[in-house]
C-alpha positions as MATLAB code, in Angstrom:
seq = 'MSKSVNSRNELKKFIYISASCFAAYATCYLGRNILSAMMPLIIKSQIYSHDSLASMGSAFFITYGFGQLINGFLGNRASAKIMVFTGLFFTGILVILFPVISSFSLSMILWAVCGFLCSMLWGPLSRLVGENTSERAGRMILTLLTIASIVGTGITYILAIISTEMDKWNIGFFIAGFVLIVVSASWYSAVNILERRKLINLTVQALTKEKSKNTIKYLADNSIIQMTAIAMLNGVIRNAAAFWIPTYITERFQVSTSIAAAISSVLPFVNLGGTLISVYVAKLLRNNEIKILAVFFGFSTVCFAVMYLGNNNVMSLNLIMLFTASAAMAGACNIIFSFYVLRFAGIGKISGVTGFLDFASYASASGANILFSRLLAGFDWNHIVAVWAFTSLAGLFFCLPLFSFNRKNDFSL';
ca = [
      15.048  -28.429  -19.951;
      15.328  -27.055  -16.201;
      16.748  -24.229  -17.235;
      14.143  -23.715  -19.585;
      11.437  -24.234  -16.675;
      13.656  -21.937  -13.973;
      13.354  -19.067  -16.763;
       9.467  -20.018  -17.284;
       9.145  -19.837  -13.423;
      11.660  -15.943  -13.028;
       8.989  -14.515  -15.727;
       5.800  -16.103  -14.555;
       6.797  -14.642  -11.334;
       8.021  -11.043  -12.767;
       4.665  -10.597  -14.316;
       2.800  -11.897  -11.125;
       4.755   -9.727   -9.048;
       5.219   -6.619  -11.122;
       0.513   -6.512  -12.167;
       0.011   -6.851   -8.507;
       2.754   -3.699   -7.466;
       1.430   -1.989  -10.644;
      -2.447   -2.331   -9.965;
      -2.011   -1.427   -6.355;
       0.316    1.328   -6.518;
      -1.469    3.320  -10.006;
      -4.866    2.612   -7.735;
      -3.287    4.550   -5.118;
      -2.909    7.464   -6.983;
      -6.617    7.753   -7.180;
      -7.085    8.610   -3.365;
      -3.903   10.677   -3.476;
      -4.792   12.825   -6.336;
      -8.823   13.134   -6.503;
      -9.275   15.909   -4.500;
      -6.580   17.840   -6.333;
      -8.787   16.742   -9.893;
     -11.364   17.569   -8.701;
     -10.479   21.259   -6.943;
     -12.007   23.196  -10.464;
     -15.616   21.624   -9.814;
     -15.718   21.457   -5.587;
     -14.874   25.400   -5.651;
     -17.359   25.862   -8.723;
     -20.573   24.295   -6.599;
     -19.573   26.203   -3.585;
     -18.601   23.782   -1.375;
     -15.296   25.046   -0.339;
     -13.098   27.723   -1.142;
      -9.636   27.861   -2.202;
      -8.195   28.452    1.390;
      -9.886   25.569    2.420;
      -9.071   23.221   -0.233;
      -5.231   24.695    0.092;
      -5.141   23.428    3.903;
      -7.405   20.154    3.207;
      -3.913   19.717    0.171;
      -1.292   20.314    3.089;
      -2.549   18.495    5.425;
      -2.242   15.728    3.460;
       1.544   15.816    2.303;
       2.598   16.782    5.657;
       0.987   13.751    7.071;
       2.449   11.881    3.944;
       5.348   12.941    4.809;
       6.039   12.034    8.419;
       4.239    8.670    7.191;
       6.698    7.814    4.942;
       8.904    8.155    7.143;
       7.370    5.895    9.807;
       5.687    3.487    7.796;
       9.159    2.897    5.713;
      10.962    1.771    9.153;
       7.046   -0.304   10.183;
       7.541   -1.514    6.688;
      11.006   -2.942    7.410;
       8.575   -5.326    9.877;
       5.114   -6.277    8.714;
       3.791   -7.414    6.114;
       3.782   -5.388    2.393;
      -0.194   -7.464    2.250;
      -1.121   -5.465    5.285;
      -0.337   -2.996    4.861;
      -0.986   -2.823    1.483;
      -4.368   -3.940    1.904;
      -4.968   -1.292    4.724;
      -3.867    1.808    2.747;
      -5.595    0.319   -0.006;
      -9.070   -0.135    1.670;
      -9.244    2.645    4.406;
      -8.136    5.195    1.843;
     -11.454    3.541   -0.678;
     -13.951    3.835    2.131;
     -12.467    7.679    3.687;
     -12.853    8.918   -0.243;
     -16.325    7.481   -0.285;
     -16.748    9.610    3.022;
     -15.307   13.080    2.341;
     -18.552   14.123    0.404;
     -20.593   13.234    2.550;
     -19.384   15.151    5.104;
     -20.101   18.876    5.615;
     -17.825   19.995    8.093;
     -14.854   21.164    6.940;
     -12.562   20.537    9.872;
     -13.510   16.466    9.915;
     -13.255   16.910    5.918;
      -9.172   18.562    7.215;
      -8.744   15.273    9.673;
     -10.229   12.771    7.181;
      -8.119   13.842    3.817;
      -5.080   14.128    6.612;
      -5.659   10.434    7.225;
      -6.031    9.368    3.692;
      -2.028   11.158    3.705;
      -1.063    8.896    6.284;
      -3.012    5.902    4.658;
      -1.222    6.567    1.281;
       1.492    6.399    2.200;
       1.891    3.076    3.684;
       2.126    1.314    0.258;
       5.588    2.515   -1.549;
       8.132    1.159    0.985;
       6.151   -2.357    2.077;
       6.206   -2.212   -2.344;
       9.459   -1.949   -2.658;
      10.395   -4.170   -0.094;
       8.369   -6.960   -1.496;
      10.068   -7.026   -5.007;
      13.063   -6.205   -3.541;
      13.655  -10.015   -1.772;
      11.817  -11.416   -3.835;
      13.439  -10.380   -7.612;
      16.775   -9.964   -8.859;
      18.392   -6.990   -8.683;
      18.006   -6.311  -12.848;
      14.251   -7.538  -12.510;
      13.644   -5.316   -9.043;
      14.732   -1.889  -10.581;
      12.246   -2.976  -14.080;
       9.466   -2.938  -11.314;
       9.717   -0.249   -9.628;
      10.639    0.949  -12.301;
       7.232   -0.106  -13.834;
       5.924    1.867  -10.218;
       7.106    4.623  -11.033;
       5.175    4.497  -14.590;
       1.523    3.118  -12.814;
       1.635    6.951  -10.302;
       1.300    8.251  -14.134;
      -1.180    6.707  -15.647;
      -3.194    6.229  -12.159;
      -2.647   10.473  -11.946;
      -4.394    9.862  -15.517;
      -7.073    8.082  -14.548;
      -8.073   11.134  -11.844;
      -8.430   13.307  -14.193;
     -10.700   11.693  -16.576;
     -12.686   10.632  -13.665;
     -12.438   15.025  -13.133;
     -13.961   15.093  -16.880;
     -16.570   12.492  -15.992;
     -17.882   14.468  -12.623;
     -17.543   17.553  -14.691;
     -20.164   16.190  -17.510;
     -22.476   14.831  -14.826;
     -22.101   18.163  -13.267;
     -22.105   16.152   -9.807;
     -18.121   16.700   -8.077;
     -19.297   13.463   -5.794;
     -19.427   10.824   -8.927;
     -15.730   10.489   -9.010;
     -14.800   10.353   -5.165;
     -17.861    7.492   -5.112;
     -16.029    5.834   -8.634;
     -12.506    6.513   -6.935;
     -13.481    5.342   -3.510;
     -14.888    1.868   -5.017;
     -11.859    0.728   -6.795;
      -9.303    1.176   -4.115;
     -11.388   -1.417   -1.753;
     -11.848   -3.829   -5.192;
      -7.516   -3.228   -6.159;
      -7.458   -3.825   -2.511;
      -9.208   -6.863   -1.841;
      -7.962   -8.538   -5.465;
      -4.245   -6.959   -3.994;
      -5.041   -9.329   -0.874;
      -5.661  -12.223   -2.563;
      -3.186  -11.511   -5.523;
      -0.572  -11.955   -2.870;
      -2.428  -15.271   -1.224;
      -1.705  -16.528   -4.262;
       1.810  -15.848   -4.478;
       2.331  -17.285   -1.277;
       1.368  -20.445   -2.199;
       2.233  -21.203   -4.894;
       5.708  -19.896   -2.933;
       6.440  -17.475   -5.618;
       6.996  -14.630   -3.065;
       8.474  -15.065    1.050;
       7.145  -12.093    3.338;
       9.276  -13.403    5.992;
      10.823  -10.778    8.729;
      14.350  -12.658    9.590;
      15.038  -11.176   13.513;
      17.837   -9.348   13.583;
      20.514   -9.791   16.146;
      22.511   -6.606   18.163;
      25.871   -8.008   16.368;
      23.965   -7.576   12.579;
      22.497   -4.252   13.985;
      25.712   -3.528   14.283;
      26.679   -3.918   11.020;
      23.222   -2.440    8.881;
      24.714    0.996   10.740;
      28.173    0.290    9.118;
      26.218   -1.144    5.471;
      24.054    2.228    5.288;
      27.647    4.416    5.745;
      29.152    2.323    3.457;
      26.472    2.730    0.813;
      26.413    7.055    2.032;
      23.191    7.007    2.430;
      24.059   10.570    3.679;
      25.268   11.859    1.217;
      22.370    9.803   -1.033;
      19.597   12.387    1.770;
      21.192   15.318    0.730;
      20.958   14.223   -3.278;
      17.356   12.792   -3.167;
      16.452   16.103   -0.618;
      18.095   18.838   -3.706;
      16.279   16.244   -5.866;
      12.510   17.306   -4.345;
      13.124   20.980   -4.525;
      13.702   20.825   -7.838;
      11.051   17.832   -8.966;
       8.381   18.634   -5.896;
       9.168   22.271   -5.416;
      10.083   23.468   -8.842;
       7.256   22.058  -10.538;
       4.380   22.794   -8.527;
       5.288   27.265   -9.389;
       5.520   25.543  -13.184;
       1.317   26.574  -13.553;
       2.727   29.991  -11.783;
       5.604   30.729  -13.352;
       4.230   30.544  -16.802;
       1.351   32.567  -16.321;
       3.442   34.950  -14.728;
       6.548   35.062  -16.967;
       4.993   34.918  -20.086;
       1.435   37.009  -19.141;
      -0.941   33.935  -20.777;
      -4.276   32.923  -19.192;
      -4.336   30.562  -16.539;
      -5.923   28.093  -19.097;
      -3.322   28.308  -21.463;
      -0.854   27.457  -18.233;
      -2.633   24.573  -17.309;
      -2.817   22.843  -20.191;
       1.186   23.035  -21.093;
       1.985   22.253  -17.166;
      -1.008   19.571  -17.974;
       2.276   18.163  -20.543;
       4.069   18.140  -17.347;
       3.083   14.139  -16.272;
       4.473   12.881  -19.950;
       7.836   14.494  -19.812;
       8.420   13.712  -16.800;
       7.391    9.783  -18.060;
      10.231   10.470  -20.627;
      13.188   11.160  -18.210;
      12.238    7.817  -16.120;
      12.470    5.691  -19.264;
      15.146    7.273  -20.571;
      17.102    6.881  -17.168;
      17.338    2.897  -17.724;
      18.664    3.765  -20.708;
      21.240    5.954  -18.904;
      22.457    3.140  -16.496;
      22.603    0.920  -19.166;
      25.059    3.052  -20.878;
      26.481    3.768  -17.772;
      26.646    0.090  -15.658;
      24.148    0.659  -12.928;
      27.152    2.866  -11.724;
      23.950    5.273   -9.778;
      26.515    8.097   -8.809;
      27.497    8.694  -12.554;
      24.056    8.293  -14.160;
      22.836   10.842  -10.605;
      25.935   13.497  -11.954;
      24.123   13.004  -15.854;
      21.008   14.281  -14.737;
      21.355   17.183  -12.537;
      24.547   18.036  -15.138;
      21.331   18.650  -17.928;
      19.224   20.273  -14.847;
      21.779   22.399  -13.916;
      22.577   23.797  -17.560;
      18.825   24.275  -18.345;
      18.229   26.547  -15.996;
      21.803   27.862  -16.524;
      20.494   28.426  -20.519;
      17.098   30.162  -18.654;
      18.553   32.562  -16.377;
      21.428   34.021  -18.058;
      19.372   34.495  -21.418;
      16.302   36.652  -19.280;
      14.169   37.115  -21.631;
      10.344   36.185  -22.569;
      10.414   33.881  -25.717;
       8.350   31.402  -23.931;
       9.350   28.588  -26.257;
      13.124   27.956  -25.031;
      12.432   28.381  -21.723;
       9.330   25.532  -21.686;
      12.231   23.758  -23.623;
      14.220   24.071  -20.543;
      12.705   23.955  -17.782;
      10.778   20.691  -18.780;
      13.874   19.276  -19.732;
      15.312   19.951  -16.649;
      11.934   18.770  -15.004;
      12.405   15.114  -16.598;
      15.902   14.953  -15.576;
      14.833   15.179  -12.218;
      12.057   12.697  -12.233;
      15.334   10.539  -14.189;
      17.165   10.970  -11.126;
      14.399    9.861   -9.335;
      13.560    6.781  -10.263;
      17.616    6.428  -10.059;
      17.757    6.784   -6.769;
      14.104    5.084   -5.640;
      14.594    2.424   -8.171;
      18.309    1.727   -8.349;
      20.000    2.987   -5.282;
      17.712    1.290   -2.444;
      17.491   -1.834   -4.111;
      21.350   -2.573   -2.224;
      19.340   -2.505    1.088;
      17.263   -5.781   -0.246;
      19.482   -7.997    1.309;
      20.335   -7.043    5.155;
      16.094   -6.288    5.095;
      16.116   -2.526    5.009;
      15.225   -1.625    1.887;
      11.069   -0.103    3.116;
      12.764    1.662    5.893;
      15.504    3.424    3.592;
      13.139    4.508    0.533;
      10.619    5.548    3.186;
      13.290    8.076    4.872;
      14.768    9.353    1.536;
      10.780    9.684    0.499;
      10.610   11.726    3.892;
      14.009   13.894    3.592;
      12.540   14.808   -0.337;
       9.332   15.270    0.457;
      10.222   18.255    3.620;
      13.160   19.912    1.322;
      10.610   20.405   -1.149;
       8.212   22.305    1.932;
      10.466   24.643    2.695;
      11.598   25.379   -0.021;
       7.422   26.525   -0.862;
       7.846   28.545    1.663;
      10.923   30.038    0.085;
       9.885   30.818   -3.129;
       6.410   32.171   -2.057;
       8.545   34.532    0.264;
      11.736   35.496   -2.448;
       8.738   36.209   -4.980;
       7.385   39.104   -2.525;
      10.827   40.784   -3.115;
      11.583   39.180   -6.691;
      10.872   38.193  -10.003;
      11.475   35.351  -11.209;
      14.712   35.105  -13.448;
      15.601   35.230   -9.334;
      13.883   32.358   -8.330;
      15.542   30.596  -11.628;
      18.974   31.111  -10.400;
      18.144   29.354   -7.023;
      16.940   26.451   -8.947;
      20.386   26.181  -10.542;
      22.302   26.475   -7.953;
      20.065   23.247   -6.307;
      20.454   22.027   -9.124;
      24.659   22.558   -8.823;
      23.850   21.350   -5.169;
      22.694   18.099   -6.180;
      25.458   17.981   -9.148;
      28.483   19.225   -6.421;
      27.502   15.457   -4.203;
      27.910   14.016   -7.059;
      31.873   14.288   -7.645;
      33.943   12.072   -6.574;
      34.267   13.341   -3.067;
      31.303   11.592   -1.750;
      31.719    8.845   -3.734;
      29.709    5.555   -3.280;
      31.077    2.419   -2.287;
      29.464   -0.684   -3.704;
      29.011   -2.618   -0.707;
      26.843   -5.810   -1.697;
      28.379   -8.276    1.083;
      26.352   -8.422    4.301;
      28.171  -11.180    6.205;
      28.465  -11.527   10.156;
];
């Protein structure tokens, strides 16, 4: 009887935590992507130029990347309830203010602050999940959060359609901001209820000097340096290469920008498939992260090699290979941020590790974007594909037994 009651309680906790975190993270993507979704209408309305909006986007991702690093470590010590509420609530306020401000400089500063605020969610959410659920449940919930980001992105484009139909670009911002504020309040209330019912514990334990030394050893034993390299290489392909996909399709196959955009819009759903497949592959390989990552980097390497060696203009074959590689990197990303990071829940460092790896991923992607743009000035797209192939091969190299991950689950003094 007691076993049945415990099972029901665990199921109830799983549902409450996953629903609360899913809603918070999906809503965060309203703030993160609303400017991108509304760009065509903003340009059409002659509010800002391409260059101005590109500068705002760059400012957002710079502060978002550094924010992941800062807020990741802050999330180890601060309340996830407060951090997530703060990120959502003030993002909502700034999103509402964005259409009201007419100054480019102020708008750029505002959007840069939005980037930092949006970075306040993933690390603390990972810590809340990792420290209050079993490892198996934690993997499921963090995978659901990856799906939540896709759902949130889809909603922003629905808002863009609504705004386009009404021919009022500011409507999308007002709706997104309102939703962010409402969900922030709902999040705070939901977590309060979970705490009162003792379904979660957000207490932060102080670390002694001895335990801090053990933390460094624990990080080293779990191959944090090698995983950082893998996360950076994954970021180059998943973020930087994906950024260039519409341009690649347009220039390589001489199609219109509208057709390239339509084809590229399928990519999030392809990546969702990669994320879901990663869970299945993890089950087959008994959650051995290094073997799973080797599979995905291997697939990606083969796909890019086929694109390079073929060097043809058969769009269907190239797109199948390109999208398969993208799905493989989405799967690898899920293994890093939904499986590997859970190793650090027991030492109270999951938020910091998550933030650090996310920062490394975005930093490498930013550098790769500059590299790709320089290469395109003197080389054709097949040379860029070659760089993608070698990047993926490097990821596979770091998955070799030479860099095997020790599974250190014990953290005792």
